[in-house]
C-alpha positions as CSV (number, residue, x, y, z in Angstrom):
1,M,-88.3,56.6,-1.7
2,L,-88.9,60.3,-1.0
3,L,-92.1,61.4,0.8
4,S,-93.4,64.9,1.8
5,T,-94.9,65.2,5.2
6,P,-95.4,67.8,8.0
7,G,-93.8,66.8,11.3
8,L,-93.5,68.0,14.9
9,V,-90.1,67.7,16.6
10,L,-90.1,65.9,19.9
11,H,-86.4,65.3,20.7
12,T,-82.9,65.7,19.3
13,T,-79.6,64.0,20.1
14,P,-76.2,64.9,18.8
15,Y,-74.9,62.6,16.1
16,A,-71.4,62.6,14.5
17,E,-69.7,66.0,14.1
18,S,-72.4,68.3,12.8
19,S,-75.6,66.2,12.7
20,V,-78.5,65.3,15.0
21,V,-80.9,62.4,15.3
22,A,-84.4,63.8,15.6
23,K,-87.5,62.1,16.9
24,V,-90.3,63.5,14.8
25,F,-94.0,62.9,15.0
26,T,-95.0,63.0,11.3
27,R,-98.5,63.2,10.1
28,Q,-98.2,60.5,7.4
29,L,-95.8,58.0,9.1
30,G,-96.2,58.5,12.8
31,L,-93.2,58.7,15.1
32,R,-89.9,58.4,13.1
33,S,-86.2,58.9,13.7
34,Y,-84.2,61.0,11.3
35,I,-80.7,62.1,10.8
36,I,-80.5,65.8,10.0
37,K,-77.1,66.9,8.6
38,G,-75.5,70.3,9.1
39,V,-77.1,71.4,12.3
40,R,-74.4,71.8,14.9
41,G,-71.7,74.4,14.5
42,R,-71.6,78.0,13.3
43,S,-71.7,77.1,9.6
44,G,-74.6,74.7,9.9
45,R,-77.2,75.0,7.2
46,V,-80.0,74.1,9.6
47,K,-80.5,76.3,12.6
48,Q,-81.0,74.7,16.0
49,N,-84.0,77.0,16.7
50,L,-85.9,75.1,13.9
51,L,-85.7,72.0,16.1
52,Q,-87.0,73.2,19.4
53,P,-89.7,71.1,21.2
54,L,-92.8,70.9,19.1
55,S,-91.4,72.9,16.2
56,S,-93.7,72.3,13.2
57,L,-91.9,71.5,9.9
58,D,-92.7,70.7,6.3
59,M,-90.3,68.0,5.4
60,V,-89.1,65.9,2.5
61,V,-87.8,62.6,3.9
62,Y,-86.3,59.4,2.7
63,D,-88.7,56.6,3.7
64,N,-87.1,53.1,3.9
65,P,-89.3,50.8,6.0
66,K,-86.4,48.4,6.4
67,T,-84.4,50.8,8.6
68,D,-85.3,52.6,11.9
69,L,-83.1,55.6,10.9
70,N,-83.8,57.6,7.8
71,Y,-82.6,61.0,6.5
72,I,-84.4,64.3,6.1
73,K,-83.6,65.8,2.7
74,E,-85.4,69.2,3.1
75,L,-87.2,71.0,5.9
76,T,-88.8,74.4,6.3
77,P,-90.6,75.8,9.3
78,R,-94.4,75.9,9.2
79,N,-94.8,78.6,11.9
80,P,-91.6,80.7,11.9
81,G,-93.3,83.6,13.7
82,L,-94.3,81.7,16.8
83,P,-93.7,83.9,19.8
84,S,-91.3,82.8,22.5
85,E,-92.7,83.4,26.0
86,P,-92.4,81.4,29.3
87,V,-96.0,80.1,29.5
88,G,-96.2,79.1,25.8
89,N,-92.7,77.5,25.9
90,S,-93.6,75.6,29.1
91,L,-96.8,74.3,27.6
92,R,-95.0,73.1,24.4
93,F,-92.3,71.4,26.5
94,F,-95.0,69.6,28.5
95,M,-96.9,68.5,25.4
96,T,-93.7,67.3,23.9
97,E,-92.8,65.2,26.9
98,V,-96.3,63.6,27.0
99,L,-96.0,62.7,23.3
100,Y,-92.5,61.4,23.5
101,K,-93.5,59.0,26.2
102,V,-96.8,57.7,24.7
103,L,-96.1,57.5,20.9
104,R,-94.6,54.4,19.4
105,E,-92.6,54.1,16.2
106,A,-94.4,54.0,12.8
107,E,-98.0,54.2,14.1
108,P,-99.7,57.0,12.0
109,M,-102.2,59.0,14.0
110,P,-103.2,61.9,11.7
111,A,-106.1,63.1,13.9
112,L,-103.9,63.4,17.0
113,W,-101.2,65.1,14.8
114,D,-103.7,67.7,13.6
115,Y,-104.9,68.4,17.2
116,V,-101.3,68.7,18.5
117,D,-100.2,71.0,15.7
118,E,-103.2,73.3,16.3
119,Q,-102.5,73.4,20.1
120,S,-98.8,74.0,19.7
121,S,-99.4,77.3,17.9
122,A,-102.8,78.4,19.3
123,D,-103.2,81.5,21.3
124,Q,-104.7,79.8,24.3
125,E,-107.3,82.0,26.2
126,Q,-107.3,79.7,29.3
127,K,-103.8,78.4,29.3
128,A,-104.1,77.1,32.9
129,N,-106.7,74.5,31.7
130,V,-104.6,73.3,28.7
131,P,-102.4,70.6,30.4
132,V,-105.4,68.6,31.8
133,A,-107.4,69.0,28.5
134,F,-104.4,68.0,26.5
135,M,-103.8,64.8,28.5
136,L,-107.4,63.8,28.2
137,K,-107.3,64.3,24.4
138,V,-104.2,62.2,24.1
139,A,-105.8,59.5,26.3
140,Y,-108.7,59.4,23.9
141,H,-106.4,58.9,20.9
142,M,-104.4,56.3,22.8
143,G,-107.6,54.3,23.7
144,I,-107.4,54.9,27.4
145,E,-109.8,57.8,27.8
146,P,-111.5,57.8,31.3
147,M,-115.2,56.7,31.1
148,D,-117.5,59.6,31.9
149,N,-120.2,57.6,33.8
150,H,-120.2,60.1,36.7
151,S,-123.5,60.2,38.7
152,R,-124.8,60.5,42.2
153,R,-124.5,56.8,42.7
154,E,-121.0,56.6,41.2
155,P,-119.2,59.9,42.1
156,Y,-115.6,58.7,42.7
157,F,-113.2,58.3,39.8
158,D,-111.1,55.1,40.1
159,L,-107.7,55.5,38.5
160,Q,-107.2,51.7,38.2
161,E,-110.7,51.0,36.7
162,G,-110.7,54.1,34.5
163,R,-114.3,54.9,35.4
164,F,-116.4,56.4,38.2
165,V,-117.4,54.0,41.0
166,S,-119.7,54.1,44.0
167,E,-117.3,53.7,46.9
168,P,-113.9,55.3,47.7
169,S,-110.8,53.2,47.8
170,E,-107.0,53.5,47.6
171,T,-107.2,54.1,43.9
172,T,-110.0,56.7,43.7
173,L,-109.8,60.4,43.6
174,T,-111.6,62.6,46.2
175,L,-115.1,63.8,45.5
176,G,-113.8,67.2,44.6
177,L,-111.2,66.0,42.1
178,S,-113.7,63.4,40.7
179,Q,-116.2,66.2,40.0
180,A,-113.4,68.4,38.4
181,L,-112.5,65.5,36.1
182,H,-116.1,65.0,35.2
183,A,-116.3,68.7,34.3
184,Y,-113.4,68.4,31.9
185,L,-114.7,65.2,30.3
186,S,-118.1,66.8,29.8
187,S,-116.7,70.1,28.5
188,Q,-118.1,72.0,31.4
189,V,-114.9,73.3,32.9
190,Q,-115.3,76.2,35.2
191,A,-112.7,78.3,37.0
192,T,-110.5,76.1,39.1
193,S,-108.0,76.8,41.8
194,L,-104.2,76.3,41.3
195,Q,-104.3,73.5,43.9
196,E,-107.1,71.7,42.1
197,R,-105.5,71.9,38.7
198,T,-102.2,70.7,40.2
199,D,-103.8,67.7,41.9
200,L,-105.8,66.8,38.9
201,L,-102.8,66.9,36.6
202,D,-100.8,64.8,39.0
203,A,-103.7,62.3,39.1
204,L,-103.8,62.1,35.3
205,I,-100.0,61.4,35.2
206,A,-100.6,58.6,37.7
207,Y,-103.4,57.4,35.5
208,F,-101.2,57.3,32.4
209,Q,-98.5,55.4,34.4
210,L,-101.1,52.8,35.3
211,H,-102.4,52.3,31.8
212,L,-99.5,52.9,29.4
213,S,-96.2,51.1,29.7
214,G,-93.1,53.3,29.6
215,F,-94.8,56.4,31.0
216,S,-92.5,57.1,33.9
217,H,-90.1,59.7,35.2
218,F,-92.3,62.6,34.1
219,H,-91.0,66.0,35.1
220,S,-92.3,68.9,32.9
221,H,-95.5,69.3,34.9
222,E,-93.4,70.5,37.9
223,I,-92.5,73.6,35.8
224,L,-96.1,74.2,34.9
225,H,-97.2,74.1,38.5
226,T,-94.9,77.1,39.1
227,I,-95.8,79.1,35.9
228,L,-99.5,78.5,35.5
229,K,-100.7,80.2,38.7
């Protein structure tokens, strides 16, 4: 059957002579794989720039639950005027890699989709804080959000336990990073240094690797460390 749904492109792979297989995070159906015809080559009816990481599309798709690979019948861009600039592009690439590694096929998550769609086209005032805030929001929707029980008695965040604890160990963050994480969790983020943001983002990547299977070989944050100074 045919179904209309907006979608966010996560990844494309060449397929046959002029087609691609696209991993798309759809609002109605969750993560799905689609064949898109007529993409590759000069005479392609679908331009490659419509399928960049986190491109937002309105789509008409064939939905057959008995197969893992369906077709896209029609697609149109939802934000064709999105500016291309290094920081915004790097943030979208980062968000795409996070989603590609955490989402599973056919699990609709409309609330997460709405958040990502908004973030992908937003004019961020504090772009340096976006990566950490984004990972915490994704953690919330995936059911692994860190518990914000920070206090004087429990000031250290334990990556393994997912909560603040009283004593430091091999799996706890430093007092400074624990305090910074608490600030993000309680929406009281203040100006932070590049080193602190870098360390906290690295810590959250380690946290995801501990609590989500398949979250490995993550690389896009390395580009952000260079650009978001």
